[in-house]
C-alpha positions in Angstrom: 29.8 -6.9 -10.5 29.4 -10.3 -11.4 26.5 -11.0 -13.8 24.0 -13.5 -13.3 23.8 -16.4 -16.1 20.9 -14.7 -17.5 22.9 -11.4 -18.3 25.8 -13.0 -20.1 24.0 -14.0 -23.5 25.0 -12.1 -26.4 23.6 -11.5 -30.1 26.8 -14.0 -31.4 25.4 -16.7 -29.0 22.5 -16.9 -31.2 24.6 -18.6 -34.1 23.2 -22.0 -34.7 20.9 -22.3 -31.9 17.4 -24.4 -32.2 15.0 -22.4 -30.0 11.4 -24.1 -31.1 13.1 -27.1 -30.6 12.9 -27.6 -26.5 9.3 -26.2 -26.8 8.0 -27.7 -30.1 5.3 -30.1 -27.9 4.5 -27.3 -25.7 0.5 -26.1 -26.2 -0.1 -23.6 -23.2 -0.2 -20.1 -23.4 1.5 -19.7 -19.9 5.1 -18.6 -20.0 6.3 -20.4 -17.4 6.2 -24.0 -19.2 8.5 -22.2 -21.6 11.0 -21.1 -18.9 11.0 -24.8 -17.4 12.1 -26.2 -20.8 14.7 -23.5 -21.9 16.3 -23.7 -18.2 16.0 -27.9 -18.6 18.1 -27.8 -21.9 20.4 -25.5 -20.7 21.8 -27.8 -17.5 22.2 -30.0 -20.3 25.0 -28.0 -21.7 28.3 -27.1 -20.2 28.5 -24.0 -18.3 30.5 -21.4 -20.4 28.6 -22.9 -23.9 27.3 -20.0 -25.8 23.9 -21.8 -26.3 23.7 -22.2 -22.7 23.6 -18.4 -22.2 20.7 -18.0 -24.4 18.9 -20.5 -22.7 19.3 -19.2 -19.4 18.1 -15.9 -20.6 14.9 -17.0 -22.6 14.3 -19.1 -19.4 14.5 -16.0 -17.4 12.6 -14.0 -19.8 9.2 -16.6 -19.9 9.9 -16.8 -16.0 8.9 -13.2 -15.0 5.6 -13.0 -14.0 3.6 -10.6 -16.1 1.6 -7.6 -14.5 -0.5 -6.7 -17.4 -2.2 -3.9 -15.6 0.7 -1.9 -15.0 2.1 -1.0 -18.4 5.3 0.9 -16.8 6.4 -2.1 -15.0 4.8 -4.9 -17.1 6.8 -7.6 -15.6 8.7 -8.5 -12.2 11.0 -11.0 -10.4 9.2 -14.6 -9.8 11.1 -14.7 -6.6 12.7 -12.1 -4.0 14.6 -13.6 -1.2 17.0 -12.0 1.5 20.0 -12.0 -1.1 19.0 -13.0 -4.3 16.0 -12.8 -6.7 15.2 -14.5 -10.4 15.3 -12.0 -13.0 13.7 -8.7 -13.8 13.5 -6.5 -17.2 16.4 -4.4 -15.8 18.6 -7.1 -15.8 19.1 -7.2 -19.5 19.6 -3.6 -20.7 22.7 -3.5 -22.9 24.1 -6.3 -24.6 21.0 -8.8 -23.7 18.9 -6.8 -25.9 20.9 -7.4 -29.0 20.5 -11.0 -27.9 17.1 -10.9 -27.5 16.5 -9.3 -31.0 18.7 -11.8 -32.6 16.2 -14.6 -30.6 13.2 -12.9 -32.0 14.3 -13.8 -35.7 15.3 -17.5 -35.1 11.9 -18.5 -33.0 8.5 -18.6 -34.9 6.6 -19.3 -31.5 4.3 -16.8 -31.0 4.3 -16.9 -27.1 7.9 -16.9 -26.9 8.3 -14.0 -29.5 5.7 -12.0 -27.9 7.7 -12.2 -24.5 11.0 -11.7 -26.4 10.2 -8.5 -28.1 7.8 -7.0 -25.7 10.6 -7.0 -23.0 13.5 -5.8 -25.7 11.0 -3.1 -26.9 10.3 -2.0 -23.0 13.6 -1.2 -22.4 14.2 1.0 -25.6 11.3 2.0 -26.7 12.9 4.1 -29.3 13.3 0.8 -31.7 9.8 1.1 -33.1 9.8 -2.2 -35.2 10.6 -4.7 -32.1 7.2 -3.1 -30.7 5.3 -3.8 -33.7 6.6 -7.3 -33.7 5.6 -8.3 -30.0 2.2 -6.2 -31.1 2.0 -8.9 -33.8 3.1 -11.4 -31.8 0.4 -10.4 -29.0 -2.2 -10.7 -31.9 -0.9 -14.5 -32.9 -1.1 -15.7 -29.2 -5.2 -14.5 -28.7 -5.4 -16.0 -32.7 -4.5 -18.8 -31.3 -6.0 -19.6 -27.9 -9.1 -18.7 -30.1 -8.5 -21.4 -32.3 -7.2 -24.1 -29.9 -3.9 -24.7 -31.0 -2.7 -22.7 -27.7 -5.3 -24.4 -24.6 -6.1 -22.5 -21.5 -5.4 -24.6 -18.6 -9.6 -24.7 -18.1 -10.3 -24.8 -21.6 -11.9 -21.1 -21.7 -9.9 -20.3 -25.1 -9.8 -16.7 -25.5 -12.3 -16.1 -23.0 -9.9 -17.0 -20.2 -7.0 -15.7 -17.9 -4.3 -15.6 -20.5 -6.4 -14.2 -22.9 -7.4 -11.5 -20.8 -4.0 -10.5 -20.0 -2.7 -11.0 -23.6 -5.2 -8.5 -24.8 -4.9 -5.9 -22.6 -1.3 -6.0 -22.7 -1.6 -6.2 -26.7 -3.5 -2.7 -25.9 -1.1 -1.0 -23.6 2.0 -2.1 -26.7 -0.2 -1.0 -29.2 -1.1 2.5 -27.3 3.2 3.1 -26.5 3.9 2.7 -30.6 1.3 5.2 -31.8 -2.0 2.5 -32.5 -0.9 1.4 -35.6 -4.6 1.3 -37.7 -4.6 -2.0 -38.6 -3.7 -4.2 -35.6 -5.3 -1.6 -33.2 -8.8 -2.5 -35.0 -7.9 -6.3 -34.7 -7.4 -6.1 -30.7 -10.0 -4.0 -30.3 -12.1 -6.5 -32.1 -11.4 -9.3 -30.2 -11.6 -7.6 -26.8 -15.5 -6.6 -28.3 -16.0 -10.2 -29.2 -14.4 -11.7 -25.9 -17.0 -9.1 -24.0 -20.0 -10.5 -25.9 -19.0 -14.5 -25.7 -18.4 -14.0 -21.9 -21.1 -13.1 -20.9 -22.7 -16.4 -21.1 -20.1 -18.1 -18.9 -21.3 -18.9 -15.1 -20.0 -17.0 -12.7 -19.3 -13.8 -14.5 -15.8 -13.3 -13.6 -14.5 -12.8 -16.9 -17.5 -10.7 -18.2 -16.9 -7.9 -15.9 -12.8 -8.4 -16.9 -13.9 -8.0 -20.5 -16.4 -5.5 -20.2 -14.5 -3.6 -17.8 -11.6 -3.7 -20.3 -14.0 -2.6 -23.0 -15.2 0.2 -21.1 -11.9 1.3 -20.4 -10.3 1.1 -23.9 -13.5 2.6 -25.8 -13.8 -0.8 -27.5 -17.9 -0.7 -27.9 -20.6 2.1 -27.5 -20.4 2.7 -23.1 -24.3 2.0 -23.7 -24.4 -1.6 -25.5 -21.9 -2.4 -22.8 -24.3 -1.5 -19.9 -27.5 -3.2 -21.4 -25.6 -6.3 -21.2 -24.3 -6.1 -18.0 -28.2 -5.3 -17.1 -29.3 -8.1 -18.8 -27.2 -10.5 -17.7 -27.5 -9.0 -13.8 -31.5 -9.7 -14.5 -31.6 -12.6 -16.1 -30.3 -16.5 -14.9 -28.1 -15.6 -12.1 -26.5 -19.1 -11.9 -23.2 -18.7 -10.8 -23.4 -14.9 -9.6 -22.0 -15.0 -6.0 -20.0 -13.0 -3.7 -19.1 -9.3 -4.5 -19.2 -9.9 -8.3 -22.8 -8.9 -8.2 -22.2 -5.5 -7.0 -19.2 -4.8 -9.0 -21.2 -5.7 -12.2 -24.2 -2.8 -11.0 -21.5 -0.5 -10.7 -19.5 -1.3 -13.9 -23.2 -0.7 -15.4 -23.1 2.6 -13.7 -19.8 3.9 -14.9 -21.2 2.4 -18.7 -24.4 4.5 -18.3 -22.4 7.8 -16.9 -20.2 7.4 -19.8 -23.3 7.2 -22.1 -24.4 10.2 -20.3 -27.7 8.7 -19.1 -28.0 9.7 -16.0 -31.4 7.8 -14.9 -30.0 4.4 -15.6 -26.7 5.1 -14.1 -28.4 6.4 -10.5 -30.4 2.8 -11.2 -27.5 1.0 -11.5 -25.9 2.9 -8.6 -28.8 2.0 -6.5 -28.7 -2.0 -7.6 -25.2 -1.9 -6.5 -25.8 -0.5 -3.1 -28.6 -3.2 -2.5 -26.8 -6.1 -3.8 -24.0 -5.1 -0.7 -26.4 -4.9 1.4 -28.0 -8.3 0.5 -24.1 -9.6 0.8 -24.5 -8.2 4.6 -27.7 -9.8 5.2 -25.7 -13.0 4.6 -23.6 -12.5 7.6 -25.8 -10.5 9.8 -26.4 -12.1 12.9 -24.6 -15.1 12.3 -21.7 -15.8 14.8 -18.2 -14.2 14.1 -20.2 -11.8 11.3 -20.9 -8.6 13.0 -17.2 -7.6 11.0 -18.2 -8.5 7.6 -21.6 -7.7 7.5 -20.2 -4.0 8.9 -18.0 -4.3 5.8 -21.0 -4.7 3.3 -23.2 -1.9 5.1 -20.1 0.2 4.9 -20.0 -0.7 1.3 -24.0 0.0 0.3 -23.5 3.2 2.0 -20.9 4.4 0.0 -22.5 3.5 -3.2 -25.5 5.7 -2.2 -23.4 8.9 -1.7 -24.4 11.1 -3.9 -27.6 9.4 -5.3 -30.8 11.5 -4.8 -33.7 10.3 -3.3 -31.8 8.1 -1.3 -31.4 10.1 2.3 -34.0 7.8 4.0 -32.6 4.9 3.0 -29.1 6.0 3.7 -30.0 6.8 7.1 -31.7 3.4 8.0 -28.3 1.9 6.8 -26.4 3.7 8.7 -28.6 3.6 11.9 -28.1 -0.7 11.2 -24.4 -0.3 10.6 -24.1 1.6 14.0 -26.5 -1.7 15.7 -23.8 -4.2 13.7 -21.2 -2.8 14.9 -22.3 -3.4 18.5 -21.2 -7.0 18.0 -17.7 -6.3 16.5 -16.1 -6.1 20.0 -17.5 -9.5 21.0 -15.6 -11.0 17.8 -12.4 -9.0 18.3 -10.2 -11.4 20.6 -7.0 -10.1 21.9 -3.8 -11.9 21.0 -0.6 -11.4 23.8 2.4 -12.5 23.4 5.0 -12.5 27.1 7.8 -10.5 26.9 10.9 -10.2 29.5 11.7 -6.7 29.8 13.6 -7.5 33.5 16.7 -7.4 31.7 16.6 -4.2 30.1 15.3 -2.7 33.1 17.8 -3.4 34.8 20.5 -1.7 32.8 18.4 1.2 32.6 18.7 1.5 36.3 22.1 0.9 36.5 22.5 3.8 33.6 20.8 6.2 35.6 21.8 5.4 39.4 23.5 8.1 41.1 23.3 11.5 38.7 22.6 14.7 39.1 18.9 16.0 38.5 19.4 18.1 35.1 21.7 14.6 33.8 18.8 12.3 34.5 16.1 15.0 33.0 18.7 15.4 29.9 18.9 11.8 29.5 15.4 11.0 29.9 15.0 13.1 26.6 17.6 11.1 24.9 16.6 7.5 26.2 16.2 6.7 22.1 16.3 7.9 18.8 13.3 7.9 16.1 13.6 5.4 13.3 15.5 6.5 10.0 12.4 6.1 7.6 14.5 4.8 4.7 15.1 1.8 6.7 11.8 1.5 7.9 10.6 0.8 4.3 13.2 -1.5 3.5 12.4 -3.4 6.8 8.6 -3.6 5.6 9.7 -4.4 2.1 11.5 -7.3 3.4 8.7 -8.4 5.7 6.3 -7.9 2.7 8.7 -10.5 0.8 8.8 -13.0 3.5 5.1 -13.6 4.0 3.9 -12.9 0.4 0.2 -13.9 0.7 -0.6 -12.2 4.0 1.1 -9.0 2.5 -0.4 -9.2 -0.7 -4.1 -9.0 1.5 -5.8 -5.4 2.1 -6.1 -4.3 5.4 -9.2 -2.3 7.3 -8.8 -0.2 10.4 -10.9 0.1 12.5 -11.9 2.1 15.7 -12.9 0.6 19.1 -16.5 1.0 17.8 -16.1 -1.0 14.8 -15.9 1.8 12.3 -13.8 1.6 9.2 -11.5 4.6 9.5 -9.0 3.7 7.2 -7.8 1.1 4.2 -4.3 0.3 2.8 -3.7 -1.5 -0.5 -1.7 -4.6 -0.5 1.5 -5.0 -1.1 3.2 -6.3 -4.3 6.0 -8.4 -3.1 7.6 -9.1 -6.0 8.3 -5.1 -7.0 8.7 -1.7 -5.4 5.4 -1.1 -3.2 4.0 2.2 -2.9 4.8 3.5 0.2 1.1 3.8 1.4 0.6 0.0 1.2 3.9 -0.3 3.3 2.6 1.8 5.7 0.4 -0.8 8.1 3.5 -3.2 8.4 5.7 0.2 9.2 3.2 0.9 11.7 3.3 -2.5 12.8 7.0 -3.0 13.9 6.8 0.9 14.8 3.9 0.0 17.7 6.0 -3.0 18.8 9.0 -1.1 19.4 7.3 1.9 21.3 5.5 -1.1 23.8 9.1 -2.4 24.9 10.6 1.3 24.9 7.5 2.6 26.8 7.8 -0.7 29.3 11.1 -1.4 29.6 12.7 2.3 29.5 10.9 4.9 30.0 8.8 3.8 32.4 11.4 2.5 34.4 13.8 5.8 34.0 10.9 7.7 35.0 10.1 5.9 38.1 14.0 6.0 38.6 14.2 9.7 38.7 11.6 10.3 41.1 12.8 7.6 43.6 16.3 9.3 43.3 15.1 12.8 43.4 12.4 15.3 44.5 10.8 17.3 41.2 8.9 20.1 41.7 7.6 22.4 38.9 10.0 24.5 39.6 12.5 21.8 38.4 10.9 21.5 35.5 9.9 25.3 35.1 13.5 26.3 35.1 14.7 23.5 33.0 12.2 24.3 30.0 12.8 28.4 30.5 16.1 27.5 28.6 14.5 25.8 25.7 13.4 27.8 22.7 11.1 25.0 21.6 8.3 26.0 24.4 6.4 29.0 23.9 7.1 31.6 26.9 2.9 31.9 27.0 2.5 28.3 27.2 5.5 27.5 29.6 3.9 27.1 32.9 1.2 24.8 31.0 3.5 22.9 29.5 5.4 22.6 32.2 2.8 21.5 34.6 1.9 18.6 32.1 5.6 17.2 32.3 5.4 17.6 35.9 2.0 15.4 35.5 4.3 12.9 33.8 6.8 12.1 36.0 4.2 11.8 38.6 2.8 9.2 36.5 -0.5 11.0 36.5 -0.8 9.9 33.1 -4.3 10.8 32.6 -3.7 14.5 33.2 -0.3 14.4 31.3 -1.6 13.2 28.2 -4.5 15.7 28.0 -2.6 18.6 28.8 0.3 17.7 26.9 -1.3 16.5 24.0 -3.1 19.8 22.6 0.0 21.8 23.4 2.1 19.5 21.0 0.7 22.0 18.3 1.4 25.4 19.6 5.2 23.6 20.1 5.4 22.9 16.3 4.2 26.3 15.3 6.4 27.7 18.0 9.6 25.9 16.4 8.4 26.9 12.9 8.5 30.7 14.0 11.4 30.5 15.3 13.1 29.6 12.0 11.6 32.1 9.5 8.1 30.1 8.8 4.9 31.6 8.1 2.4 29.3 10.3 -0.5 31.2 9.3 -2.8 30.8 5.9 -4.8 33.7 4.9 -8.0 33.8 2.9 -8.6 36.0 -0.1 -12.5 36.1 0.0 -12.4 37.6 3.8 -8.8 39.2 3.9 -8.4 37.0 7.7 -5.7 35.0 8.7 -5.9 32.4 10.9 -3.0 29.8 12.4 -2.6 26.5 11.0 -3.8 23.3 13.0 -0.9 20.5 13.2 -3.1 18.7 10.3 -2.6 21.7 8.2 1.1 22.1 9.5 1.6 18.5 8.2 -0.1 18.6 4.8 0.8 22.0 3.8 4.6 22.4 5.6 6.0 19.1 5.7 9.0 20.0 3.7 9.6 22.8 6.5 9.1 20.4 9.1 11.7 17.8 7.6 14.1 20.9 7.4 14.0 21.6 11.6 13.1 18.5 12.9 14.6 16.1 10.5 12.2 13.5 8.9 12.9 11.0 11.3 11.6 12.8 14.2 8.6 14.5 11.9 7.5 10.7 10.7 7.6 10.0 14.3 5.1 12.7 15.3 2.7 11.7 12.6 3.0 8.3 13.3 2.1 8.4 16.7 -0.5 11.9 17.1 -2.0 12.1 13.6 -1.9 8.9 11.5 -4.9 6.5 11.6 -2.7 3.4 10.8 -1.5 4.3 14.5 -2.9 5.0 17.9 -4.1 8.9 16.4 -3.2 10.2 19.3 -4.3 13.6 18.9 -7.4 13.1 17.1 -8.6 10.5 20.1 -7.8 12.7 22.7 -9.3 16.4 20.9 -12.3 14.3 20.3 -12.6 11.9 23.5 -12.7 9.0 21.2 -10.6 7.1 23.7 -11.0 5.2 26.9 -9.9 5.7 30.4 -7.3 3.1 29.7 -5.6 4.5 26.9 -3.5 7.5 28.5 -1.7 4.9 30.9 -1.2 2.8 27.2 2.5 2.2 26.0 1.6 4.5 22.6 -0.1 7.3 24.9 3.2 6.8 27.4 5.6 7.2 24.5 3.8 10.5 23.1 4.3 12.0 26.5 8.3 11.2 26.2 8.4 12.4 22.8 7.0 15.9 23.4 9.3 15.6 26.2 12.1 15.2 23.7 11.2 17.5 21.5 11.4 20.2 24.2 15.2 19.3 25.4 16.7 18.5 22.0 18.1 22.3 21.7 19.1 21.7 25.2 21.9 18.9 24.9 24.6 21.1 23.8 24.2 23.6 26.8 24.2 21.3 29.8 27.1 23.1 31.5 25.1 26.8 31.1 21.8 25.3 32.7 21.3 25.2 36.7 18.5 24.2 38.7 17.0 25.5 42.0 
């Protein structure tokens, strides 16, 4: 495998190199400026020059973006595209580490030294001395920011973003190498000082950050941290805007909780809730403000959770929330994209034309396959990389009444994202797939079958009588539901078949030898698991029986709050009359038909219909 340009450096290439020369005039703590200088120097050298390899390595190291809040993966590629990306730490395993160690001995620049030693120690944790050099270099960076030798973009010195990231990363490195007493104490004192000094800054954003960092690492007495936050909030409020106010009250509540002062903790908790109410006041009644007002009122109610004596206030806020949510419907607009399905529909008709009824019914169950889960994740990750700004934003999912039913974090487009963050993207792409399949294929095939043949309850029931997926005691009910589906009575079909899915899954699992009941040790009683319980407690068994692709598909359609949540909406009458005719509902009915028919595919020649 061909190595990237930044992977070619070796320790011997460092001999005679001038690392500090190209960066001698730089006074910024931002590593990107150093990367640019190293890359420009490398471009002036022949492609096979030893020093070019080193400068390319240094530039790539300095170019990586820092995630100071993630101790396990503190650095990531600055840019990712379809087939290429910039450097990330894993690229430097092996020989480049020795080159980094050699470079650390050839530079006196604290910013460069901190990054080199940090990455080298990250890759080889046993090299305690490299970790110590990284820690001391971070302390030097912090002191140079404080003295003005290094200049932050906005002139905030150590009490700025670079200072915050430097101290937070230094704390993680210190913990990783055993918290050396002298160096750790220096960092702790710097955090304390930054917290106190940042209290005088307008906006209070860095005051919140440094106060939280102080609490995270126990730098100060938490009671003192809480008192300073309260003093700031009750004093000159110039520059405190948005949700910073509430976040500071929440932080003060946390500080008093750590200090075991319940009275002050609850007082701050209530103030945080009322801050969210004030934020809602700014949007309530304004054009387009219902959704934002609902969000802040929900946050206020959440803050009052567990607060004694707040019952009446919570009740009043819930009533107000319901009233405000009524305005959301008027704000939401349907965005539609016309799609021409005629070509797919015609192909489907040709495929089904002239076939016997039995073949049509089985082919109907095999019109499509549930997508591979790994491919869905890869596709979602790629989508996040292609649209990084929109993917970074967390998402809230609301029902038709405007209530928030689910939230998803933003995606990290530069690294491996948590599957929860990718779920909304997966659900959006799957929603489009279901729309196309339901309208262009399933409905066309269903209509074609009914035009070619008379389908009776006996036909459906006789076919399903051969299926081991159908519970014998639900055979007639399920058959009736599918007949209604073929007859395009989608209201009846959805409300018959959706509750039956739980019994079908339980029956299949029991047939496979799995216990689908729960046992209450206290009462000595047993009961069957619900579909939600099956997916929570027996997901591994479901994957073994159905395959993960089909299991995931069932969950997305019937259970997930990011999707249509068919089972929940039908069971609790949370949908409107148009839902049974939607593409999601049609797909849901078809998916249950597929589950029932899959065991029959190998035995076509043994089945006879009346």
